[in-house]
VOGU-3710 file (C-alpha; in Angstrom, 3 decimals, decimal comma):
1> mgarcskfsf> 79,579/82,641/143,375  76,373/80,719/144,031  74,357/83,916/143,642  75,880/84,349/140,251  74,581/80,970/139,118  71,098/81,623/140,354  71,075/84,921/138,509  71,532/83,071/135,251  68,877/80,483/135,904  66,767/79,682/132,851
11> cwfhshlkas> 63,769/81,553/134,305  65,888/84,693/134,480  67,376/83,965/131,081  64,057/83,727/129,259  62,504/86,693/131,052  65,444/89,003/130,403  66,131/88,219/126,759  66,362/91,337/124,653  63,183/92,279/122,836  63,132/90,400/119,575
21> vlessdleng> 64,912/92,182/116,760  61,891/91,346/114,637  59,630/93,620/116,632  59,963/97,196/115,481  59,698/99,408/118,549  58,370/102,271/116,492  58,886/101,946/112,764  57,200/105,235/112,056  59,388/107,314/114,343  62,579/105,382/113,921
31> gkndrntwps> 62,499/103,462/117,179  63,088/104,629/120,726  66,864/104,521/120,331  66,845/106,721/117,246  64,150/109,167/118,307  65,474/112,729/118,489  68,788/111,601/116,984  67,994/113,591/113,861  65,880/116,739/113,577  62,883/116,870/111,310
41> fgefsleqlk> 63,516/117,434/107,621  65,141/120,804/106,864  66,963/122,788/104,205  70,738/123,131/104,217  72,720/125,915/102,633  75,241/125,118/99,944  77,981/126,509/102,192  77,009/124,113/104,988  77,272/121,122/102,701  80,517/122,345/101,153
51> aatsgfspdn> 82,005/122,616/104,631  80,666/119,207/105,630  82,196/117,495/102,572  85,474/119,475/102,471  84,356/121,281/99,329  82,904/118,118/97,765  86,342/116,567/97,865  86,873/113,478/95,689  88,303/111,847/98,824  84,811/111,970/100,344
61> ivsehgekap> 83,041/110,211/97,469  81,478/106,976/98,708  79,878/104,056/96,924  77,803/102,893/99,873  74,584/104,350/98,511  74,836/102,593/95,172  74,736/105,765/93,149  76,639/106,159/89,915  78,030/109,177/88,116  77,030/111,807/87,266
71> nvvykgkldk> 74,978/111,800/90,509  77,626/111,380/93,182  77,250/110,652/96,915  79,670/112,210/99,393  80,310/111,438/103,018  79,992/114,578/105,120  80,384/115,555/108,743  78,247/118,101/110,547  78,863/119,465/114,029  78,633/117,079/116,993
81> dryiavkrfn> 80,241/114,316/114,917  77,101/113,649/112,909  77,866/111,989/109,606  75,704/112,492/106,560  75,428/111,206/103,004  75,067/114,000/100,455  73,793/113,176/96,975  74,706/115,820/94,399  72,762/115,722/91,143  74,126/116,733/87,774
91> rlawpdprqf> 73,073/120,119/86,486  70,477/118,721/84,079  68,514/116,904/86,776  65,537/118,546/88,464  65,325/121,738/86,345  62,245/122,846/88,314  63,394/123,843/91,849  59,849/123,805/93,196  59,282/120,240/92,027  62,588/119,180/93,600
101> leeaksvgnl> 61,733/120,780/96,964  58,237/119,300/97,049  59,503/115,825/96,258  62,356/116,045/98,769  60,031/117,263/101,540  57,573/114,460/100,803  60,286/111,800/101,131  61,784/113,701/104,068  58,556/113,339/106,038  59,180/109,585/106,261
111> rserlanlig> 60,895/108,335/109,407  61,621/104,643/109,878  64,372/102,550/111,413  64,185/100,478/108,234  65,233/103,449/106,063  68,402/105,451/105,679  66,234/108,521/106,250  66,292/111,725/104,235  67,000/114,560/106,675  67,370/117,550/104,375
121> cccegderll> 68,067/119,046/100,972  69,656/122,036/99,298  68,322/123,945/96,303  70,489/126,941/95,353  70,999/128,122/91,785  71,744/125,043/89,669  72,589/122,912/92,712  70,248/120,103/93,771  71,426/118,109/96,781  69,838/115,550/99,112
131> vaefmpnetl> 71,063/114,885/102,650  70,505/111,503/104,320  71,691/109,564/107,341  75,106/108,062/106,653  75,347/104,289/106,854  78,916/103,261/107,789  78,856/99,530/107,029  78,524/99,507/103,248  76,017/97,816/100,959  74,326/94,446/100,662
141> akhlfhwenq> 76,175/94,010/97,364  79,507/94,338/99,182  78,610/91,839/101,930  76,857/89,395/99,622  78,925/89,410/96,425  82,353/90,723/97,506  82,800/89,508/101,079  86,297/89,184/102,498  86,137/87,587/105,973  82,986/85,479/105,984
151> pmkwamrlrv> 79,926/84,896/103,793  76,704/86,391/105,075  74,969/83,961/107,428  71,620/82,430/106,534  69,914/84,066/109,526  71,207/87,470/108,409  70,020/86,950/104,833  66,534/86,181/106,135  66,690/89,312/108,307  67,703/91,466/105,338
161> alylaqaley> 64,705/90,169/103,388  62,329/90,877/106,288  63,677/94,362/107,051  63,519/95,291/103,369  59,920/94,058/103,163  59,104/96,078/106,299  60,680/99,166/104,716  58,574/98,748/101,572  55,432/98,141/103,624  56,073/101,286/105,672
171> csskgralyh> 56,678/103,409/102,563  53,555/102,003/100,927  51,475/102,840/104,009  52,694/106,443/103,679  51,782/106,713/100,016  55,322/106,111/98,696  54,936/102,637/97,203  57,148/103,381/94,191  60,878/102,688/94,485  63,246/103,194/91,591
181> dlnayrilfd> 65,832/100,542/90,685  65,649/98,450/93,855  68,875/96,427/94,010  71,588/95,188/96,359  73,390/98,544/96,225  70,354/100,314/97,651  70,421/98,297/100,893  72,846/99,737/103,428  74,006/98,692/106,888  73,943/101,070/109,841
191> kdgnprlscf> 76,366/101,223/112,789  74,573/98,318/114,476  74,729/96,157/111,352  70,999/96,512/110,661  69,995/96,667/106,989  68,245/99,826/105,806  66,776/100,880/102,489  68,285/103,993/100,915  65,769/106,831/100,753  67,252/108,105/97,481
201> glmknsrdgk> 65,342/105,514/95,451  62,061/106,957/96,711  62,588/110,189/94,789  60,787/110,491/91,467  63,573/110,444/88,979  62,734/113,492/86,857  65,734/113,701/84,529  67,881/111,687/86,942  68,345/108,773/84,546  66,038/105,808/84,107
211> systnlaftp> 64,069/104,048/86,819  65,910/100,797/86,123  69,407/99,854/85,151  70,210/99,088/81,537  70,444/95,346/82,271  67,147/94,187/80,784  67,443/90,700/82,311  66,543/92,138/85,717  63,897/94,630/84,624  60,191/94,027/85,395
221> peylrtgrvt> 58,407/92,985/82,176  55,731/95,689/82,456  58,417/98,390/82,697  59,848/97,182/79,407  56,384/97,552/77,870  55,296/100,875/79,377  58,379/102,555/80,874  56,399/103,115/84,082  57,198/101,958/87,610  54,311/100,464/89,582
231> pesvvysfgt> 54,144/98,991/93,108  54,091/95,572/91,451  57,356/96,434/89,656  58,948/97,035/93,050  57,794/93,595/94,221  59,367/92,060/91,105  62,672/93,710/92,026  62,236/92,404/95,575  62,043/88,927/94,032  65,376/89,452/92,282
241> llldlmsgkh> 66,862/90,458/95,647  65,579/87,236/97,197  67,478/85,398/94,455  70,590/87,433/95,344  70,242/86,513/99,020  69,780/82,806/98,295  72,537/82,462/95,710  75,131/85,028/96,768  75,198/86,002/93,084  73,213/88,251/90,759
251> ippshaldli> 71,264/85,604/88,816  68,887/86,609/85,998  65,299/85,762/87,025  64,674/83,783/83,822  67,579/81,435/84,584  66,495/81,070/88,212  62,910/80,299/87,238  64,097/77,621/84,804  65,999/75,930/87,652  62,998/76,217/89,947
261> rgknflmlmd> 60,609/74,743/87,372  63,045/71,861/86,920  62,963/71,303/90,690  66,664/72,116/90,880  66,288/74,967/93,326  69,220/73,695/95,442  71,456/74,647/92,517  70,410/78,225/93,237  71,695/78,189/96,794  75,019/79,728/97,755
271> saleghfsnd> 77,530/76,895/98,251  78,836/78,764/101,320  75,463/78,096/102,979  75,659/74,315/102,648  74,491/72,675/105,852  73,336/75,979/107,379  69,717/76,050/106,272  66,871/73,566/106,126  65,334/72,436/102,853  61,956/73,618/104,152
281> dgtelvrlat> 63,268/77,161/104,625  64,947/77,121/101,226  61,790/75,839/99,573  59,675/78,527/101,241  62,015/81,315/100,148  62,089/79,962/96,582  58,291/79,848/96,584  58,138/83,468/97,729  60,652/84,596/95,094  58,665/82,785/92,404
291> rclqyearer> 55,486/84,617/93,420  57,310/87,964/93,261  58,669/87,182/89,781  55,332/86,340/88,156  55,085/87,760/84,652  51,621/89,156/85,319  51,954/91,996/87,801  48,557/91,352/89,410  49,679/87,863/90,476  52,498/89,162/92,675
301> pnakslvtal> 52,090/89,580/96,461  51,980/92,992/98,125  54,509/94,256/100,673  52,327/93,391/103,656  52,034/89,736/102,670  55,809/89,635/102,095  56,352/90,724/105,701  53,949/88,078/106,988  55,636/85,316/104,990  59,153/86,324/106,048
311> mslqkesevp> 58,358/86,750/109,743  57,801/83,010/110,118  61,203/82,192/108,582  63,380/84,233/110,924  66,275/82,516/112,720  68,401/83,644/115,688  66,084/86,587/116,190  67,617/87,374/119,589  71,132/87,834/118,132  72,027/91,445/117,168
321> syvlmgipne> 72,793/92,115/113,523  76,357/93,257/114,208  77,086/89,849/115,772  75,660/87,986/112,764  77,569/90,299/110,423  80,852/90,149/112,364  80,881/93,947/112,608  82,499/95,705/115,623  79,942/97,555/117,739  80,750/100,894/119,377
331> aasatqplsl> 78,558/100,352/122,438  80,051/96,928/123,105  83,657/97,991/122,570  83,256/101,020/124,862  82,779/98,724/127,852  85,504/96,212/127,095  87,633/95,225/130,103  91,067/96,820/130,007  93,106/93,698/130,722  92,041/90,252/129,546
341> tpfgeaclri> 93,675/86,841/129,593  93,988/84,947/126,302  90,838/83,017/127,266  89,042/86,284/128,001  90,141/87,759/124,670  88,863/84,690/122,834  85,503/84,959/124,617  85,178/88,655/123,809  85,762/87,928/120,115  83,543/84,813/120,275
351> dltaiheile> 86,570/83,079/118,743  85,388/79,496/119,132  88,470/78,057/117,432  90,776/79,704/119,983  88,522/78,543/122,846  88,692/74,990/121,484  92,496/75,116/121,470  92,569/76,371/125,069  90,148/73,731/126,353  91,967/70,963/124,511
361> ktgykddegi> 95,366/72,082/125,846  94,061/72,379/129,418  92,564/68,900/129,368  91,036/67,630/132,603  93,461/69,100/135,128  90,716/71,340/136,562  88,673/68,248/137,453  91,248/67,259/140,068  89,865/67,236/143,577  86,240/66,733/142,522
371> anelsfqmwt> 84,783/63,899/144,523  83,085/61,120/142,592  81,667/58,671/145,091  81,099/55,293/143,507  79,646/52,202/145,143  81,321/48,869/144,634  78,517/47,781/142,334  79,152/50,705/140,000  82,666/49,510/139,205  81,144/47,293/136,583
381> sqmqetlnsk> 80,090/47,420/132,972  78,067/50,585/133,630  81,202/52,361/134,823  83,164/51,124/131,829  80,411/52,226/129,451  80,361/55,689/131,005  84,130/56,055/130,722  84,005/54,871/127,111  81,427/57,563/126,311  83,772/60,211/127,707
391> khgdtafrak> 86,711/58,724/125,803  84,795/58,731/122,507  83,608/62,256/123,234  87,190/63,435/123,771  88,280/61,825/120,502  85,466/63,576/118,615  86,223/66,862/120,395  89,877/66,724/119,334  88,813/65,900/115,765  86,352/68,834/115,827
401> dfstaidcyt> 83,451/66,472/115,209  81,262/68,481/117,560  77,949/66,757/116,831  79,423/63,394/117,818  81,074/65,012/120,851  77,666/66,281/122,013  76,167/62,791/121,724  79,021/61,074/123,580  79,281/63,656/126,355  75,501/63,508/126,786
411> qfidggtmvs> 75,759/59,737/127,320  78,491/60,320/129,918  76,460/62,975/131,761  73,233/60,983/131,630  75,074/57,952/133,006  75,245/59,781/136,331  78,197/57,805/137,695  80,731/60,651/137,480  80,601/64,439/137,485  83,037/66,444/135,348
421> ptvyarrcls> 82,977/70,222/134,879  85,365/69,779/131,942  82,854/67,560/130,137  80,209/70,260/130,615  82,678/72,844/129,296  83,498/70,753/126,253  79,849/70,022/125,496  79,151/73,758/125,959  81,673/74,640/123,236  80,343/71,830/121,031
431> ylmndmaqea> 76,866/73,347/121,334  78,251/76,777/120,397  79,943/75,257/117,357  76,496/73,993/116,331  74,784/77,387/116,853  72,972/76,172/119,987  73,819/79,054/122,326  70,968/78,514/124,794  71,938/74,878/125,386  75,572/75,955/125,680
441> lgdamqaqvv> 74,691/78,500/128,366  72,974/75,765/130,383  76,160/73,665/130,333  78,378/76,611/131,288  76,100/77,302/134,242  76,129/73,630/135,262  79,938/73,570/135,121  79,951/76,418/137,616  77,522/74,586/139,889  79,930/71,624/139,947
451> spewptalyl> 83,040/73,798/140,350  82,087/77,268/141,714  85,652/78,633/141,739  86,442/77,650/138,147  87,086/80,689/135,864  86,516/78,614/132,721  82,829/78,224/133,611  82,412/82,007/133,776  84,390/82,580/130,599  82,150/80,162/128,735
461> qatclfslgm> 79,018/81,792/130,188  80,304/85,113/128,837  80,823/83,599/125,378  77,279/82,234/125,373  75,843/85,574/126,483  77,805/87,427/123,783  76,437/84,944/121,237  72,905/85,634/122,474  73,395/89,405/122,197  73,246/90,018/125,961
471> eadaqetlkd> 76,175/92,433/125,954  75,950/93,968/129,435  75,620/90,606/131,188  78,366/89,110/129,037  80,753/91,928/129,961  79,929/91,560/133,651  80,451/87,798/133,551  83,704/88,196/131,624  84,927/90,621/134,269  84,019/88,127/137,013
481> gtnleakrnk> 85,923/85,372/135,226  88,972/87,601/134,784  88,958/88,598/138,477  88,515/84,993/139,592  91,410/83,827/137,441  93,628/86,624/138,769  92,715/85,670/142,334  93,389/82,010/141,594  96,805/82,753/140,117  97,825/84,662/143,234
491> n> 97,084/81,700/145,514
//
């Protein structure tokens, strides 16, 4: 088992971290993982799309793409289990087939991992249909305004803002700076939980309704004056989305700006985020939203400067989006061990509450047999102080006061008079409860150094690695912990 510990030394850990999720491997071509997944833009026949959508069955109508009647979006399935989103326009939209084809091909030439890309169209008779990549994990509006299990984490909200800004910057660099009715329904989540911008909003609207919703409170002021969408109008809408991300609600910009001017920006923040973001980060995001919502269009930032500003705010950049979103991941689930103990199951789910219950129930029985050599002189006030630190730490741990537990256990460990793998395990979980996965991994590794044949140390390493997005190593470590526990139970 010693080799296992050395493998997870901090040098190895830092050198093998996944490439930062902030670094686009190839925005233009959709990234190395997506390259060749979809063919270049092409035309579909009406029969193909009828077959894919079961005859445009009402059962296949989806709301993920934020489209409203009469222009409906259907989920479809092509051969090889490829899912598509098919937008079907009403018969009055796009009367000129040539204009429709030219516009669709122009948008279809874009390829970015920040977009739900347009992969085809159909133009037969009165039918006008667009075909895009299907995004299975719903819209930002769903996760932000109508969440069921957990509110969207602060780190994920910052990532959504950055990825959206990167999408707009990419489109602008390709001559498609105009986006119609940018809102929380237009941002979709792919199978990995990454946010993507729907390509449908890049199409010139023709007779496909207005460029903005009828709610004037959220409409760029220049659009109200001229009826025209400009790149600056898109930035204004981006500002309203920043307000959505901060507040978890759809707040009219005028109301938000009044709060900001009155220096009451904390009243804007989602109450579910309390204690999970710094005032500096909140202030910076408010400042950026304010710049985007300037009445004069020329005073708003461009997409490139939005990306630059948001890059510096990113948190937990090494954690995959599906982990932050709490979304099951196909690649991770495909390699799950077949038979796990309750501890193993809790680690796989990163269920910290269940892990806490297990550690608390187990207590210190696994410390038995660990030699703690103490000189006569150490059986003094120093020894008593060290034991008191552990006692206070245990009290805080039971009460789920994990910050205090970290402080007390740190005093015990730094005292150096006793060695306890259980204290390392408990401080490890306390770190995880405080979103400090790297520190937690260090403690899990140290627990294994102290007690090499202790499955708990491996289980906790696996939890830390899952939290850090290191799936393959987490699965391997979880398997090792399961095998070690099985071997231990036999003896």
